[in-house]
C-alpha positions in Angstrom: -44.7 43.2 78.7 -45.2 39.7 77.5 -43.2 36.5 78.1 -41.2 36.8 74.9 -40.1 40.4 75.6 -39.1 39.4 79.2 -37.1 36.5 77.9 -35.3 38.7 75.3 -34.5 41.2 78.0 -33.0 38.6 80.3 -30.9 37.0 77.5 -29.7 40.4 76.4 -28.7 41.4 80.0 -26.8 38.2 80.5 -25.1 38.6 77.2 -24.2 42.2 77.9 -22.9 41.3 81.4 -20.5 38.7 80.0 -19.3 41.0 77.2 -18.6 44.0 79.4 -16.9 41.9 82.1 -14.6 40.2 79.6 -13.9 43.5 77.8 -13.0 45.2 81.1 -10.5 42.4 81.8 -9.0 41.7 78.4 -10.0 44.7 76.0 -11.6 42.1 73.7 -14.8 40.1 73.5 -14.6 36.4 72.6 -16.6 35.3 69.6 -18.1 32.5 71.6 -20.2 35.1 73.4 -21.6 36.4 70.2 -22.2 32.9 68.7 -23.9 31.7 71.8 -26.3 34.7 71.9 -27.1 34.3 68.2 -27.8 30.6 68.6 -30.6 31.6 71.1 -32.4 34.0 68.7 -34.0 31.5 66.4 -35.2 29.1 69.1 -36.7 32.0 70.9 -38.6 32.9 67.8 -39.8 29.3 67.3 -40.8 28.8 71.0 -42.8 32.1 71.1 -44.2 31.6 67.6 -42.7 34.9 66.3 -42.2 33.9 62.6 -41.8 37.3 61.1 -38.1 37.9 61.7 -37.5 40.5 59.0 -37.0 43.3 61.5 -34.5 41.2 63.5 -32.7 40.1 60.4 -32.3 43.7 59.2 -31.4 44.6 62.8 -28.6 42.0 62.6 -27.2 43.3 59.2 -27.7 47.1 59.7 -25.1 47.6 62.4 -22.5 45.7 60.3 -23.3 47.9 57.3 -23.2 51.1 59.4 -20.2 50.3 61.5 -17.9 48.3 59.3 -16.4 51.5 57.8 -15.8 52.8 61.3 -14.1 49.5 62.1 -11.9 49.7 59.0 -10.5 53.1 60.2 -10.0 51.6 63.7 -12.7 53.8 65.3 -14.4 50.8 66.9 -13.4 47.2 67.7 -14.7 44.1 65.9 -16.2 42.8 69.1 -18.2 46.0 69.5 -19.6 45.7 65.9 -20.5 42.1 66.6 -22.2 43.2 69.9 -24.4 45.6 68.0 -25.2 42.9 65.4 -26.3 40.5 68.1 -28.3 43.1 69.9 -30.0 44.1 66.6 -30.9 40.4 66.0 -32.8 40.6 69.3 -34.3 44.0 69.1 -34.9 44.8 65.5 -33.6 47.6 63.3 -35.5 50.5 64.8 -34.2 49.9 68.3 -30.6 49.1 67.2 -30.3 52.4 65.4 -31.3 54.2 68.6 -28.9 52.1 70.6 -26.0 52.9 68.2 -26.7 56.7 68.4 -27.0 56.6 72.2 -23.9 54.4 72.5 -21.9 56.9 70.4 -23.0 59.8 72.7 -22.2 57.8 75.8 -18.8 56.7 74.4 -18.1 60.4 73.6 -18.8 61.4 77.2 -16.6 58.5 78.4 -13.8 59.6 76.1 -14.0 63.2 77.2 -14.0 62.2 80.8 -11.0 59.9 80.3 -9.1 62.8 78.6 -9.9 65.2 81.4 -9.0 62.7 84.1 -5.9 61.7 82.2 -4.8 65.4 82.0 -5.0 65.7 85.8 -3.2 62.3 86.3 -0.4 63.5 83.9 0.0 66.7 86.0 0.3 64.7 89.2 2.9 62.4 87.5 5.0 65.5 86.6 5.0 66.5 90.3 6.2 63.0 91.2 9.1 63.2 88.7 11.6 64.1 91.4 10.5 61.1 93.5 10.7 58.8 90.5 14.3 59.9 89.7 15.3 59.4 93.3 13.8 55.9 93.2 15.6 55.1 89.9 18.9 56.1 91.5 18.1 54.0 94.5 17.3 51.0 92.4 20.6 51.4 90.5 22.5 51.5 93.8 20.6 48.4 95.2 20.5 46.7 91.8 16.8 46.3 91.9 14.8 45.4 88.7 13.7 48.5 86.8 10.1 49.5 87.3 8.7 51.1 84.2 5.5 53.0 84.1 3.3 51.8 81.3 1.5 54.6 79.5 -2.2 54.5 79.8 -4.1 53.2 76.8 -6.0 55.7 74.7 -8.9 53.3 74.3 -12.2 53.1 76.1 -14.3 50.1 76.9 -17.0 50.8 74.3 -18.9 47.7 75.4 -19.9 49.7 78.5 -21.4 52.4 76.3 -23.2 49.8 74.3 -24.6 48.1 77.4 -25.7 51.4 78.8 -27.5 52.3 75.6 -29.4 48.9 75.6 -30.3 49.4 79.3 -31.6 52.9 78.5 -33.7 51.5 75.7 -35.1 48.8 78.0 -35.9 51.3 80.7 -37.6 53.6 78.2 -39.7 50.6 77.1 -40.5 49.7 80.7 -41.5 53.3 81.5 -43.6 53.5 78.4 -45.4 50.1 79.1 -48.2 50.8 76.5 -47.0 48.6 73.7 -44.1 46.6 75.1 -40.5 46.4 74.2 -40.9 46.6 70.4 -42.5 50.0 69.9 
C-alpha cells in the first residue's frame, strides 16, 4: 500500500467516524461533513500527482444516480446518499458499487435484527401493562406529570452499514496486498 492509499484510508475513516457518531446522536448527517471531505479529494490528487480522476468522478456521480430514486421513495436518507457520493469520490466507481451492495446487505441484517428485538421488547411491554396502569393511577392521585412512552422509530442508522461496508472493502484490500487499495 502506498502513501496515497494510506492517506485516503485515514481520511475516509475519520469522515466515517464523524458521520456515524453524528447520525447515532441526531439521525442526520450535517452537510459540512460531506463538504469538508470533498474539499480534501482534489488536493490529495494534486499532492500525490494522481491526475486521472475519471474513476473517482464517476464514483462520485454513480451513487447519486443509483440511489436518488431510493431517496425519493424515502428508502434512504439524503445524508446516506451524500456519504456514498463522497466515498465514491475517494474510492472510484468499482469499489463504491461493492460498498453499496454490501451496505444494503448489512442494512437488511440490521433491519431484521431490529424487528426481531422489537418484537421481544413489545411482548415484554405488554407484560408490564398492569404495572403501567398502576403507575398512571398513582400519578393521577399524586398529580405527577404524565410520562408517555415514545414509540420506537422504525428507522435504522444506515450510516453504520455504510461505514461497515467501507471497512470491509479496506480489509479486503489489506488482505489482498498485491495491488493496493484500488484493485
